[in-house]
ZABA-561707 format. One line per 3 residues: their letters; for each residue x, y, z of C-alpha. Coordinates in steps of 0.25 Angstrom, whole numbers, plus 5000, padded with zeros to 4 digits. Layout:
BEGIN
A> X:Y:Z | ... $
This chain:
BEGIN
MCH> 4939:5331:5779 | 4940:5346:5777 | 4936:5354:5765 $
FCG> 4950:5358:5762 | 4957:5344:5761 | 4955:5330:5761 $
LCS> 4965:5326:5771 | 4961:5333:5784 | 4956:5322:5792 $
PQL> 4956:5322:5807 | 4965:5311:5808 | 4976:5317:5799 $
LSI> 4974:5331:5806 | 4976:5324:5820 | 4989:5317:5814 $
LHS> 4995:5330:5809 | 4991:5338:5821 | 4997:5329:5831 $
SGL> 5010:5327:5822 | 5021:5337:5824 | 5029:5330:5813 $
VRN> 5018:5333:5802 | 5013:5347:5807 | 5022:5355:5797 $
LWE> 5018:5346:5786 | 5003:5348:5789 | 5005:5363:5790 $
CLR> 5012:5363:5776 | 5000:5355:5771 | 4990:5365:5777 $
EGS> 4997:5376:5770 | 4991:5370:5757 | 5005:5372:5751 $
SCP> 5012:5364:5741 | 5025:5359:5747 | 5034:5348:5741 $
AEP> 5031:5338:5752 | 5016:5341:5751 | 5012:5329:5742 $
QIQ> 5019:5319:5751 | 5013:5325:5764 | 4999:5325:5757 $
NML> 5000:5311:5754 | 5005:5307:5768 | 4993:5314:5774 $
EEL> 4984:5306:5764 | 4991:5293:5768 | 4989:5297:5783 $
LIH> 4974:5298:5781 | 4973:5285:5773 | 4982:5276:5782 $
KPD> 4979:5282:5796 | 4992:5277:5802 | 4994:5275:5817 $
DPI> 5007:5282:5816 | 5005:5294:5806 | 5019:5300:5809 $
EFM> 5026:5287:5805 | 5017:5285:5793 | 5020:5299:5788 $
INH> 5035:5297:5790 | 5034:5284:5782 | 5026:5290:5771 $
LKQ> 5036:5301:5769 | 5047:5291:5768 | 5040:5282:5758 $
NND> 5031:5290:5749 | 5034:5298:5737 | 5022:5307:5736 $
DAP> 5028:5315:5725 | 5026:5302:5716 | 5015:5302:5706 $
RIC> 5002:5296:5710 | 4994:5296:5697 | 4981:5289:5692 $
VLG> 4979:5289:5677 | 4965:5285:5673 | 4956:5285:5661 $
PPA> 4948:5277:5651 | 4954:5265:5643 | 4964:5270:5632 $
SGK> 4965:5284:5638 | 4980:5283:5640 | 4981:5279:5655 $
TTV> 4993:5270:5652 | 5001:5279:5644 | 4999:5291:5654 $
AMW> 5002:5282:5666 | 5015:5276:5659 | 5019:5290:5655 $
LCK> 5017:5296:5669 | 5025:5284:5675 | 5037:5287:5666 $
HFN> 5036:5302:5669 | 5035:5300:5684 | 5042:5287:5686 $
AIR> 5030:5282:5693 | 5024:5268:5693 | 5012:5265:5684 $
VSQ> 5001:5256:5690 | 4990:5251:5681 | 4982:5238:5679 $
ETL> 4992:5232:5671 | 5004:5235:5681 | 4996:5230:5693 $
LFK> 4992:5217:5686 | 5004:5213:5678 | 5016:5220:5683 $
EAL> 5014:5220:5698 | 5016:5209:5708 | 5005:5214:5718 $
RQT> 4998:5206:5728 | 4985:5206:5721 | 4990:5206:5707 $
EEA> 4987:5191:5704 | 4973:5193:5710 | 4970:5205:5700 $
KAY> 4976:5197:5688 | 4967:5186:5691 | 4955:5195:5690 $
KER> 4961:5200:5677 | 4963:5186:5671 | 4948:5183:5674 $
NQK> 4944:5195:5667 | 4938:5200:5680 | 4938:5215:5685 $
IPN> 4949:5217:5695 | 4942:5222:5708 | 4945:5237:5712 $
ALW> 4950:5233:5726 | 4960:5224:5719 | 4965:5235:5710 $
ANL> 4966:5244:5722 | 4974:5235:5729 | 4984:5232:5718 $
IQE> 4986:5247:5716 | 4988:5250:5731 | 4998:5239:5732 $
RLS> 5005:5244:5719 | 5005:5259:5723 | 5011:5256:5737 $
NVD> 5023:5250:5731 | 5036:5258:5733 | 5038:5262:5718 $
CIK> 5024:5268:5717 | 5026:5276:5730 | 5040:5281:5726 $
QGW> 5037:5283:5711 | 5022:5286:5711 | 5012:5279:5702 $
ILE> 5003:5281:5690 | 4990:5273:5692 | 4984:5270:5678 $
GFP> 4970:5267:5677 | 4966:5266:5692 | 4957:5269:5698 $
ENQ> 4946:5264:5688 | 4934:5267:5697 | 4930:5273:5710 $
EQA> 4931:5261:5718 | 4946:5259:5714 | 4949:5274:5717 $
WML> 4943:5273:5731 | 4951:5260:5733 | 4964:5267:5729 $
QSS> 4960:5279:5738 | 4958:5270:5750 | 4971:5264:5747 $
GIF> 4978:5277:5748 | 4980:5279:5733 | 4978:5293:5729 $
PRH> 4983:5298:5715 | 4988:5312:5715 | 4984:5313:5700 $
VVM> 4973:5306:5692 | 4974:5307:5677 | 4961:5304:5670 $
LYA> 4963:5302:5655 | 4950:5304:5646 | 4947:5303:5631 $
PDT> 4934:5300:5623 | 4930:5286:5623 | 4931:5285:5608 $
VLI> 4945:5289:5609 | 4948:5279:5620 | 4941:5267:5612 $
ERS> 4950:5271:5600 | 4962:5271:5608 | 4960:5258:5615 $
GGK> 4960:5251:5601 | 4974:5256:5598 | 4980:5254:5611 $
RLD> 4993:5246:5612 | 5001:5242:5624 | 5016:5240:5625 $
PLT> 5017:5227:5634 | 5032:5230:5637 | 5030:5245:5642 $
QEV> 5015:5245:5644 | 5014:5258:5636 | 5002:5260:5628 $
FHT> 5002:5264:5613 | 4991:5266:5603 | 4990:5262:5588 $
TFD> 4986:5276:5584 | 4990:5286:5594 | 5002:5281:5601 $
WPS> 5010:5271:5593 | 5024:5268:5597 | 5035:5271:5588 $
DPL> 5044:5260:5592 | 5042:5247:5584 | 5046:5238:5595 $
VQE> 5035:5244:5604 | 5025:5243:5593 | 5027:5228:5591 $
RLV> 5025:5225:5606 | 5012:5233:5608 | 5000:5225:5611 $
KPE> 4985:5228:5611 | 4979:5228:5626 | 4968:5219:5629 $
DLS> 4953:5224:5630 | 4954:5235:5620 | 4942:5232:5612 $
EQE> 4932:5244:5610 | 4922:5237:5619 | 4931:5235:5630 $
VSK> 4936:5249:5630 | 4922:5254:5629 | 4918:5246:5641 $
KLL> 4931:5251:5649 | 4927:5266:5645 | 4913:5264:5650 $
EYH> 4918:5259:5664 | 4928:5270:5664 | 4918:5281:5662 $
RNF> 4909:5275:5673 | 4920:5276:5683 | 4927:5289:5679 $
PEI> 4918:5299:5686 | 4921:5292:5700 | 4936:5292:5698 $
FHI> 4936:5306:5693 | 4928:5310:5706 | 4938:5303:5715 $
YQK> 4951:5309:5709 | 4945:5322:5703 | 4955:5330:5712 $
VLK> 4967:5324:5706 | 4962:5320:5693 | 4964:5326:5679 $
SIN> 4957:5322:5666 | 4966:5322:5654 | 4961:5320:5640 $
ADQ> 4968:5308:5634 | 4963:5310:5620 | 4975:5319:5616 $
PSV> 4990:5316:5612 | 4997:5308:5623 | 5007:5319:5625 $
DVL> 4996:5329:5629 | 4990:5319:5638 | 5003:5315:5646 $
SQV> 5006:5330:5647 | 4993:5333:5654 | 4994:5321:5663 $
LAF> 5008:5325:5667 | 5004:5340:5670 | 4993:5334:5679 $
VQT> 5000:5324:5687 | 5012:5334:5689 | 5002:5344:5696 $
RHR> 5001:5343:5711 | 4986:5344:5716 | 4982:5354:5726 $
SAA> 4986:5347:5739 | 4976:5338:5746 | 4984:5340:5759 $
PFT> 4977:5346:5770 | 4974:5361:5767 | 4969:5368:5779 $
PRI> 4963:5382:5777 | 4969:5394:5785 | 4962:5406:5781 $
LFF> 4964:5421:5784 | 4953:5431:5782 | 4956:5446:5782 $
GPP> 4946:5457:5780 | 4940:5470:5786 | 4929:5469:5797 $
GSG> 4916:5465:5791 | 4922:5458:5778 | 4916:5445:5782 $
KSL> 4928:5437:5787 | 4921:5430:5798 | 4909:5426:5790 $
QAA> 4919:5420:5779 | 4927:5413:5790 | 4915:5407:5796 $
LIA> 4910:5402:5782 | 4924:5396:5779 | 4925:5389:5793 $
QKY> 4911:5383:5791 | 4913:5377:5777 | 4927:5372:5779 $
DVV> 4928:5369:5793 | 4940:5379:5796 | 4942:5386:5809 $
NIC> 4936:5400:5809 | 4945:5409:5817 | 4943:5424:5820 $
CGQ> 4954:5430:5827 | 4945:5440:5835 | 4936:5428:5839 $
LLK> 4948:5420:5843 | 4953:5430:5853 | 4939:5432:5859 $
EAV> 4938:5416:5861 | 4952:5416:5867 | 4947:5426:5877 $
ADN> 4934:5419:5880 | 4940:5406:5882 | 4950:5412:5892 $
TKL> 4962:5406:5886 | 4976:5411:5889 | 4977:5418:5877 $
GEL> 4963:5423:5879 | 4967:5429:5892 | 4978:5437:5885 $
VKP> 4969:5442:5874 | 4957:5446:5883 | 4963:5459:5887 $
YID> 4964:5464:5873 | 4950:5459:5869 | 4944:5466:5881 $
SGC> 4951:5479:5878 | 4949:5479:5863 | 4964:5479:5860 $
PVP> 4970:5471:5849 | 4975:5457:5854 | 4991:5456:5852 $
NNL> 4995:5448:5840 | 5003:5438:5848 | 4990:5434:5856 $
VLK> 4982:5433:5844 | 4992:5425:5836 | 4994:5415:5848 $
LLT> 4979:5413:5849 | 4978:5411:5833 | 4990:5402:5833 $
ERL> 4983:5393:5844 | 4970:5393:5837 | 4975:5390:5823 $
SSL> 4984:5379:5828 | 4973:5371:5833 | 4969:5358:5827 $
DCL> 4956:5363:5820 | 4963:5375:5813 | 4974:5366:5809 $
SHG> 4965:5355:5803 | 4953:5364:5798 | 4960:5377:5795 $
WVL> 4956:5391:5799 | 4950:5404:5794 | 4956:5416:5802 $
SGF> 4951:5431:5802 | 4955:5442:5811 | 4970:5439:5811 $
PRD> 4980:5444:5806 | 4976:5458:5806 | 4989:5463:5801 $
VEQ> 5002:5458:5794 | 5009:5457:5807 | 4999:5447:5812 $
GEQ> 4999:5440:5799 | 5014:5438:5801 | 5012:5433:5815 $
LQK> 5002:5423:5809 | 5013:5419:5799 | 5024:5417:5809 $
AQI> 5014:5408:5818 | 5012:5399:5805 | 4998:5403:5804 $
NPN> 4997:5404:5789 | 4984:5406:5781 | 4982:5399:5768 $
RVF> 4971:5408:5764 | 4969:5423:5766 | 4957:5431:5763 $
FFN> 4956:5446:5763 | 4941:5451:5763 | 4939:5464:5756 $
LPY> 4926:5473:5759 | 4923:5488:5756 | 4923:5498:5768 $
ESI> 4908:5501:5766 | 4904:5486:5766 | 4913:5484:5779 $
MER> 4906:5496:5786 | 4892:5491:5781 | 4894:5477:5787 $
LSQ> 4900:5481:5800 | 4894:5494:5805 | 4880:5489:5803 $
RRT> 4882:5476:5811 | 4874:5474:5824 | 4873:5464:5835 $
DPV> 4861:5460:5843 | 4866:5460:5858 | 4855:5450:5862 $
TGE> 4857:5439:5852 | 4871:5442:5847 | 4865:5442:5832 $
RYH> 4872:5451:5822 | 4865:5460:5812 | 4868:5470:5802 $
TTF> 4859:5482:5800 | 4859:5480:5784 | 4862:5466:5781 $
RPA> 4856:5459:5793 | 4847:5468:5801 | 4840:5464:5814 $
PTP> 4827:5457:5812 | 4819:5465:5822 | 4819:5479:5828 $
EIQ> 4821:5473:5842 | 4834:5467:5838 | 4838:5479:5829 $
ARL> 4836:5488:5842 | 4846:5480:5850 | 4857:5478:5840 $
RQN> 4871:5484:5843 | 4883:5487:5835 | 4897:5481:5839 $
PKD> 4906:5493:5841 | 4916:5487:5832 | 4906:5489:5821 $
EEE> 4905:5504:5823 | 4910:5511:5810 | 4922:5517:5817 $
NIE> 4927:5504:5823 | 4925:5497:5809 | 4934:5508:5803 $
KRL> 4945:5505:5813 | 4944:5490:5810 | 4945:5493:5795 $
NIY> 4957:5502:5797 | 4964:5492:5804 | 4961:5481:5794 $
YSN> 4964:5489:5782 | 4977:5494:5788 | 4982:5480:5788 $
VKA> 4975:5473:5777 | 4985:5477:5765 | 4997:5471:5773 $
LED> 4989:5458:5776 | 4986:5457:5761 | 5000:5458:5758 $
FYQ> 5004:5448:5769 | 4994:5438:5764 | 4997:5438:5749 $
DAF> 4989:5426:5745 | 4976:5431:5751 | 4962:5431:5744 $
YVN> 4954:5443:5744 | 4939:5443:5747 | 4928:5452:5742 $
ADQ> 4920:5453:5755 | 4909:5462:5750 | 4901:5451:5744 $
DPY> 4892:5439:5748 | 4898:5431:5760 | 4896:5418:5753 $
VIF> 4903:5423:5740 | 4915:5427:5749 | 4915:5413:5755 $
EFI> 4915:5406:5741 | 4927:5415:5737 | 4935:5412:5750 $
ESC> 4932:5397:5749 | 4937:5397:5735 | 4950:5404:5739 $
IIK> 4952:5394:5751 | 4950:5382:5742 | 4959:5386:5730 $
PLP> 4974:5387:5731 | 4981:5400:5735 | 4984:5410:5725 $
CRK> 4998:5411:5719 | 5006:5422:5725 | 5012:5431:5714 $
P> 5027:5431:5713 $
């Protein structure tokens, strides 16, 4: 698994990379964009990983035909008397979804293991977690739940149930966790009344029905003594932290000790949100900056921590020449003469490298290209689109100090700096050499080329982040890391 998503398994990447039918969908997902089809595609990828079908293409076709992935998949959890039933029933009415609870599973459904579960209930024995999980899986696999969506009330109750649901491929998109002080819950439970006809829950103090007919048929639920409620609360508090940990990314805690209108309003606002996609997000990062701004170091740090492919355009050209590839033979005369390599050759080499499986699956960080807007447009036409762009800013004096004092030991290849990292011995100091490109007049030329193009590049990449490169490298790295993880900034209209 990569650090950026929970779905990038080797099996899935192999399926997607070998399948021409889904390559466009895969590219869409890697953009991190929110397209109308994304929830359906995301769920399809999750199902692929869970079921590992022998024929993934046929499996995906059938999934797209059968499933409605815009349908709600909501768990409503909370302690006794917190209002789970009220919230679940209201959500079912709002979304025209199917409510699934202990009561519906045991007394309203004709499932294969219903009688077995009822037998436990009649003997006052606890129904095993595995049996509950089987009942839920069977119910949620029915066509009405698939098409209309489901509201799962009061499940899971503990960590084991949650794991069993996950192993069955049941993943709620939203988990509503109601809470209230125990004293309030105990008080509520004493006045709780149930309509046996509609299964709606009322309360003698807080929510008494206005219809006299409804009032007459209300009944007091079983096991509502203060002692029973206290026992259930104790068990709930013992299991709550584990459930919270499992679902924390899709969970919202809502205070149930307020008017029901406010509770329902907050619940609806939450379940109508779309979480940041868990679909595979592959980082594609561009670094721009003047010579000496630290792009290479930051690219190496990002590649090391997140296992993305580090690509320096200049190094890529040299490797092509050293490997005697066909493109390398075309590039060699330009490298030997010190002339710029034509854009078409650079782009062809980059396209080949960025289309390789390691770049597609792990992502990449690229520096040294594009150097101007024309090259940026060519990248865009080649469908090489970064999803994070950084411009490194460094004062002129700092650039000159960093570069003009760099030295190399011709014997060991070790690099030194006369101020920041001087040679350890006079012998090494005496043999150090300066790379011609680090001479001040050559630095000036390179800076002039960079600054003549950077403004147009900044306008071209409007969603870019800007980095103060004149600070500690690890402070810079933390800033870059935070920008990679968080969503892209909103573009001004």
